[in-house]
C-alpha positions as CSV (number, residue, x, y, z in Angstrom):
1,M,0.0,0.0,0.0
2,G,2.8,2.4,0.8
3,T,4.4,1.9,-2.6
4,L,1.1,2.2,-4.4
5,G,0.3,5.5,-2.5
6,T,3.7,6.9,-3.4
7,A,3.1,6.0,-7.0
8,L,-0.4,7.6,-7.2
9,T,1.0,10.7,-5.4
10,G,3.7,11.0,-8.0
11,F,1.3,10.5,-10.9
12,F,-1.1,13.2,-9.7
13,A,1.8,15.5,-9.1
14,L,2.9,15.0,-12.7
15,I,-0.6,15.6,-13.9
16,F,-0.8,18.8,-11.9
17,L,2.5,19.9,-13.3
18,I,1.4,19.2,-16.8
19,I,-1.9,21.1,-16.3
20,L,-0.1,24.0,-14.8
21,A,2.4,24.2,-17.6
22,R,-0.4,24.1,-20.2
23,S,-2.3,26.9,-18.4
24,A,0.6,29.3,-18.4
25,R,0.8,31.5,-21.5
26,I,3.5,34.1,-22.5
27,V,2.3,37.1,-24.5
28,S,4.9,39.0,-26.4
29,Q,5.3,42.8,-26.5
30,Y,3.7,43.3,-29.9
31,E,0.8,41.0,-29.1
32,K,-2.5,41.0,-27.3
33,G,-4.0,37.8,-25.7
34,L,-7.7,37.1,-26.0
35,I,-8.8,34.8,-23.2
36,L,-11.8,32.6,-24.0
37,R,-13.7,30.6,-21.3
38,L,-15.7,27.8,-22.7
39,G,-15.6,29.5,-26.1
40,K,-16.8,32.9,-24.8
41,Y,-14.5,36.0,-24.7
42,R,-13.6,36.8,-21.1
43,A,-10.7,39.2,-21.1
44,T,-7.7,40.7,-23.0
45,A,-4.3,39.9,-21.6
46,G,-1.4,42.2,-22.1
47,S,2.3,41.3,-22.7
48,G,3.9,39.0,-20.1
49,L,3.1,35.8,-18.3
50,T,-0.6,34.9,-17.9
51,F,-2.2,31.8,-16.3
52,L,-5.4,30.4,-17.5
53,T,-7.9,28.2,-15.8
54,P,-7.0,24.7,-16.7
55,L,-9.2,22.8,-19.1
56,I,-11.9,25.6,-19.4
57,E,-10.0,28.7,-20.7
58,E,-7.8,29.1,-23.8
59,M,-6.0,32.1,-25.4
60,I,-5.8,33.5,-28.9
61,K,-2.9,35.8,-29.6
62,V,-3.4,38.7,-32.0
63,D,-0.4,40.5,-33.7
64,M,-0.7,44.3,-33.2
65,R,2.1,45.3,-35.6
66,E,1.6,46.9,-39.0
67,Q,1.4,44.2,-41.6
68,V,1.3,44.0,-45.4
69,I,-0.9,42.1,-47.8
70,N,0.1,41.5,-51.4
71,V,-2.8,41.8,-53.9
72,E,-2.0,39.3,-56.6
73,P,-1.7,40.7,-60.2
74,Q,-4.9,40.6,-62.2
75,K,-6.0,41.7,-65.7
76,V,-8.3,44.8,-65.8
77,I,-9.9,46.3,-68.9
78,T,-9.8,50.1,-69.1
79,R,-12.6,52.3,-70.5
80,D,-10.9,52.3,-73.9
81,N,-10.8,48.5,-74.0
82,V,-7.2,48.0,-73.3
83,T,-6.3,45.1,-70.9
84,V,-3.7,46.0,-68.3
85,T,-2.1,43.9,-65.5
86,V,-2.5,45.5,-62.0
87,D,-1.2,44.6,-58.6
88,A,-1.0,46.4,-55.3
89,V,0.0,46.1,-51.6
90,I,-2.1,47.0,-48.6
91,Y,-0.6,48.1,-45.3
92,Y,-2.8,47.7,-42.2
93,R,-2.6,47.3,-38.5
94,V,-5.1,45.9,-35.9
95,A,-6.8,48.7,-33.9
96,D,-9.3,46.5,-31.9
97,P,-8.1,42.9,-31.5
98,V,-11.5,41.6,-30.2
99,R,-13.4,42.9,-33.3
100,A,-10.5,41.9,-35.6
101,M,-10.8,38.3,-34.4
102,F,-14.6,38.0,-34.0
103,E,-16.0,40.4,-36.7
104,V,-14.2,38.9,-39.8
105,Q,-12.9,35.6,-40.8
106,H,-9.5,35.6,-42.6
107,F,-9.0,39.3,-42.8
108,G,-6.2,39.0,-45.2
109,L,-8.3,37.2,-47.8
110,A,-11.2,39.6,-47.3
111,A,-9.0,42.7,-47.7
112,T,-7.4,41.2,-50.9
113,T,-10.7,40.4,-52.5
114,L,-12.0,43.8,-51.7
115,A,-8.9,45.5,-53.1
116,Q,-9.1,43.5,-56.3
117,T,-12.8,44.3,-56.8
118,N,-12.3,48.0,-56.3
119,L,-9.2,48.1,-58.5
120,R,-11.3,46.7,-61.4
121,N,-13.9,49.4,-60.7
122,L,-11.5,52.3,-60.5
123,I,-9.4,51.3,-63.5
124,G,-12.5,50.4,-65.6
125,D,-13.7,54.0,-65.4
126,K,-10.5,55.5,-66.9
127,S,-8.7,55.3,-70.1
128,L,-5.2,53.9,-70.4
129,D,-3.5,57.3,-70.4
130,E,-5.6,58.4,-67.4
131,T,-4.7,55.1,-65.6
132,L,-1.0,55.5,-66.2
133,T,-1.0,59.1,-64.9
134,A,-3.5,58.8,-62.1
135,R,-1.6,56.4,-59.8
136,D,-1.9,58.6,-56.8
137,M,-5.6,59.2,-57.3
138,I,-6.1,55.4,-57.6
139,N,-4.2,54.8,-54.3
140,T,-6.2,57.5,-52.5
141,S,-9.6,56.1,-53.7
142,L,-8.7,52.5,-53.0
143,R,-7.5,53.4,-49.5
144,A,-10.8,55.3,-48.8
145,V,-12.8,52.3,-49.9
146,L,-10.8,49.8,-47.8
147,D,-10.7,52.0,-44.7
148,E,-14.4,52.4,-44.8
149,A,-15.0,48.7,-45.1
150,T,-12.5,47.5,-42.6
151,N,-13.5,50.1,-39.9
152,T,-16.1,47.7,-38.6
153,W,-13.5,44.9,-38.5
154,G,-11.4,46.7,-36.0
155,V,-8.5,47.1,-38.6
156,K,-7.0,50.4,-39.8
157,V,-5.7,50.5,-43.4
158,T,-2.7,52.8,-43.3
159,R,-1.5,52.8,-46.9
160,V,-2.4,51.3,-50.3
161,E,0.1,51.4,-53.1
162,V,-0.5,50.3,-56.7
163,Q,2.9,48.6,-57.6
164,R,2.6,48.3,-61.4
165,I,0.2,48.9,-64.3
166,D,1.5,47.0,-67.3
167,P,-0.2,47.4,-70.7
168,P,0.2,44.7,-73.4
169,S,3.5,44.5,-75.2
170,D,2.2,46.0,-78.5
171,I,0.7,49.0,-76.6
172,T,4.0,49.4,-74.8
173,E,5.9,49.5,-78.1
174,A,3.4,52.0,-79.6
175,M,3.8,54.2,-76.5
176,S,7.6,54.1,-76.9
177,R,7.4,55.1,-80.4
178,Q,5.0,57.9,-79.5
179,M,7.3,59.1,-76.7
180,K,10.3,59.1,-79.0
181,A,8.4,61.1,-81.6
182,E,7.3,63.6,-79.0
183,R,11.0,63.9,-77.9
184,D,12.2,64.4,-81.4
185,K,9.5,66.9,-82.0
186,R,10.4,68.9,-78.8
187,A,14.1,68.6,-79.8
188,L,13.3,70.1,-83.3
189,V,11.2,72.8,-81.7
190,L,13.9,73.7,-79.3
191,E,16.5,73.7,-82.0
192,S,14.4,76.0,-84.1
193,E,13.8,78.3,-81.3
194,G,17.5,78.3,-80.6
195,V,18.3,79.2,-84.2
196,R,15.6,82.0,-84.1
197,Q,16.8,83.4,-80.9
198,S,20.4,83.4,-82.3
199,E,19.3,85.3,-85.4
200,I,17.4,87.8,-83.4
201,L,20.4,88.3,-81.1
202,K,22.7,88.8,-84.1
203,A,20.3,91.3,-85.7
204,E,19.9,93.1,-82.4
205,G,23.7,93.2,-82.1
206,F,24.2,94.5,-85.6
207,K,21.5,97.1,-85.1
208,Q,23.2,98.3,-81.8
209,A,26.5,98.4,-83.6
210,E,25.2,100.5,-86.4
211,I,23.5,102.8,-83.9
212,L,26.7,103.1,-81.8
213,R,28.7,103.7,-85.0
214,A,26.4,106.4,-86.2
215,E,26.4,108.1,-82.8
216,G,30.2,107.9,-82.8
217,D,30.4,109.5,-86.3
218,A,28.0,112.3,-85.3
219,T,29.9,113.0,-82.1
220,A,33.2,113.0,-84.0
221,R,31.8,115.4,-86.6
222,T,30.3,117.6,-83.9
223,T,33.6,117.7,-82.1
224,R,35.6,118.5,-85.2
225,A,33.1,121.3,-86.1
226,E,33.4,122.8,-82.6
227,A,37.2,122.5,-82.7
228,E,37.3,124.3,-86.2
229,A,34.9,126.9,-84.8
230,R,37.1,127.5,-81.9
231,A,40.2,127.7,-84.1
232,I,38.5,130.3,-86.4
233,E,37.4,132.2,-83.4
234,M,40.9,132.2,-82.0
235,E,42.4,133.3,-85.3
236,S,39.8,136.0,-85.6
237,T,40.6,137.2,-82.1
238,A,44.3,137.2,-82.7
239,A,43.9,139.0,-85.9
240,E,41.7,141.6,-84.3
241,K,44.0,141.9,-81.4
242,F,47.5,142.0,-83.2
243,F,46.9,143.1,-86.8
244,H,44.0,145.6,-86.9
245,D,46.1,148.7,-86.4
246,R,48.8,147.6,-88.8
247,A,46.2,146.6,-91.4
248,A,44.5,149.9,-91.1
249,L,47.8,151.8,-91.6
250,A,48.7,149.6,-94.6
251,R,45.3,150.4,-96.0
252,Q,45.8,154.1,-95.6
253,L,49.2,154.0,-97.2
254,H,47.8,152.1,-100.2
255,V,45.0,154.7,-100.6
256,L,47.5,157.5,-100.2
257,E,49.9,156.0,-102.8
258,T,47.0,155.5,-105.3
259,T,45.7,159.1,-104.6
260,L,49.1,160.9,-104.9
261,K,50.6,159.0,-107.9
262,D,51.5,161.1,-111.0
263,N,51.9,164.1,-108.5
264,T,48.2,164.7,-108.5
265,K,47.2,167.5,-106.1
266,F,43.9,167.8,-104.3
267,I,42.6,170.6,-102.2
268,L,40.5,169.3,-99.4
269,P,39.0,171.0,-96.4
270,G,41.0,170.3,-93.3
271,N,38.0,168.8,-91.6
272,A,37.0,166.5,-94.5
273,D,36.5,162.7,-93.7
274,L,38.9,161.9,-96.5
275,V,41.7,163.8,-94.7
276,T,41.2,161.7,-91.7
277,V,40.9,158.5,-93.8
278,L,44.2,159.3,-95.5
279,G,45.9,160.3,-92.3
280,L,46.6,163.8,-93.6
281,D,45.6,165.8,-90.7
282,Q,48.1,167.8,-88.9
283,N,48.9,165.0,-86.4
284,T,49.7,162.3,-89.0
285,A,50.8,164.3,-92.1
286,P,54.4,164.6,-91.0
287,A,54.6,160.9,-90.7
288,L,53.4,160.4,-94.3
289,L,55.5,163.1,-95.9
290,P,58.4,160.8,-96.6
291,L,56.1,158.6,-98.7
292,R,55.4,161.4,-101.3
293,R,56.5,160.3,-104.7
294,E,58.7,162.6,-107.0
295,P,57.5,163.4,-110.5
296,R,59.0,161.1,-113.1
297,P,61.4,162.6,-115.6
298,G,59.6,163.9,-118.7
299,S,56.4,164.3,-116.9
300,P,54.7,167.7,-116.8
301,G,56.1,170.0,-114.2
302,S,59.3,168.0,-113.8
303,P,62.7,169.7,-114.1
304,G,64.1,169.8,-117.6
305,S,60.8,169.1,-119.3
306,R,60.0,171.1,-122.2
307,P,56.7,172.8,-122.9
308,S,55.0,171.4,-125.9
């Protein structure tokens, strides 16, 4: 009996240790533990060690980190009947672990199916060109639809990104040729614009050069004319200053010589203007007496001449 009692005690102790070990649960930092008692939600356990009631409680762990779902590529027909291959990725995180566990089954599959359906709707309403250029708008619209649908599931969709939109190969080749033609066209336009601008600049430069040359010639002529005028003015001033008296005296002598040639005699009043002009007044006459010419031999009144 003693040996049997010891064996039973050891057996029950082992069973207790096994049950105790199975009732202990460790919840990680990024997880939440949902405790179910006989299949009914009882509480949410945080990170750390948690003990459950043996045999009647169990725990479901929910990952609270942001996660990603790949939306598999699918063929979608655009509004202009072009078939494109589209795929996307969905980033989400669990906001309410209880609703995320009990409100939806297989959240990943539900979100993927919903994203594929809405991608077909969004791209089907647009042409190929609009689809290729409206990637941001598609992302925003798809995120809004998914966020509204998953809000009741306790899940928050943070981002939705369309990874690729691939047209058929023949459409891709046609688009490549079109882009090349557009680039060639822009290159020709830019080259023509460059030539035009160059010709305009050359014409403007020639025009400015001609204007500057004309202005330079006008300035030079003006300067030369002013210099000549100043030279004439200086000559006139010098002549007026230094040669006026001598010129007047020379003119008087010339008039006197012309008047008195051939010993011609004139009787003039002393106050006559001609006396003053000839310098024959009493102040200047003595100075002019040496200039009187003698009669030439054989002339009337000269010594030795014979009366006819």
